[in-house]
Structure formats: structure tokens, C-alpha cells
N, C-alpha and C positions, 0 to 999 in steps of 0.2 A: 098609282095614282103617281109618285115620282117620275116612274119611268117612262109615262107618258109622256110628261111636262118636259122630262130632258129629251125626248126624242124631238118633239113638237117643237123646241128649243132649238135642237141640231138643223132641221128643216128648214126653219127660217135664216139660220145662221148659213147654209150652202144658197139657198137662195138669194140672201143678202151679195153675197160670194158671184152670185152669177150676175147679178145686176153691175155689180164693180166692175166684172167683165166685161158687160155688152158695152157698157158707159166708157172705158178704157179703148175698146176696139172702133165705136164710134168717135172719140176724138183724133185716134190716128187717121181716120177715115178724112175726117174734115182738116187733120195739119195737112193731108196733101191733095186735097180737092181742087188746088190750085192748079195743081199740075196733072188735071185729070179733062178730058177735052169737053167744054160744054157742052151740055145736050142732053138729050130726055134721060141717057143711061146713067150719066152722074147725077141728076135730079133723082132717078128712081134709088140709085144705089143710099144717095144721103136720106133719104125719103125710107128707104127700109131699115136703116140703120137707127133714123127714129123711133118705127114700128117696134122695132126689138126691144128698143127701151124701155118703151110704155108696157111691152106684154108682158117683160121680164118684171117691172115694178108695179105691174096689176099681179102676178103670181106670188110676189113678195108678198105685198098687202094682203092678200087671200091667206096665205101662211099664219102672218102675223094676226091677224084678226081670228083666225083659229086656234092660235097659241092665246091671245089675250082672252077668247072665250072661257079655253079650260083653266086660265088661270085667276077668271073671277069667279069662277064657279064654286059651290062647295060639295066636297071636302079636298078638291083638288087644289084650290087656291088657298086655303090654309096649309094645305103638305106643303106645298110652293113655297110658301114664304118660310116657313120651318126649315126647309132647305136650302132658300139663301137663292132660290129662283128668283127673277123678276118677277113684279107683280103684271108688268105690263110693257109690251114693245112699241115703240114708235110706227106708225103707218110710213110709207116714201112720201109723203106731204108733209112729213113733219120732221124729215130728216135734212141736215143742210149740206152735208158731206159725206158719201158713200164709202 
């Protein structure tokens, strides 16, 4: 049970890193948007970056919700608390800085 929770926690951490990665790439794109030629291509590129962030945040939420459900169930939650694992992880709407 502990290994399952630990594995799930690792997946959540990997997905959180992916969210940070796409956020950083979006910020780089926004920083250089002034140098891009205005038009539909630039708008599509910016929209695509926003969509990638939304998609990765949704994937993070799915993994975090799965971990939270496992950590709240018996006996996994009990084993997790004894092992020092977090009892719940925040969802993307609850995170102010990634």
C-alpha cells in the first residue's frame, strides 16, 4: 500500500514539474510576443500556449485527485500517515505559485 501511494505521489510530482515547464515556456513566448508579427499566427501561438497550460493543469488535477482518493481510503490512508506521506495534495486551483 505504501509503495502505491509513493508511486502515485511521484506521478503527481512529475506532472507538477510538467506544469511548471509549460508555464515557463508560455512566459518566454509572452515575453517575445512584442517581436512577433501581429496576426492570426501570433494569436494561435499564444492561444496554443494557454491551452497547453490548461491541459497540463487538468492532468495534474487528475493525478492529485487520484492520490487524494487513495490517501483518504482505508487502509491506505492509515499506512500513508504512518509513513509520513501527505494526507492530501492541493489541486491546481489551490496553488498560487507552481
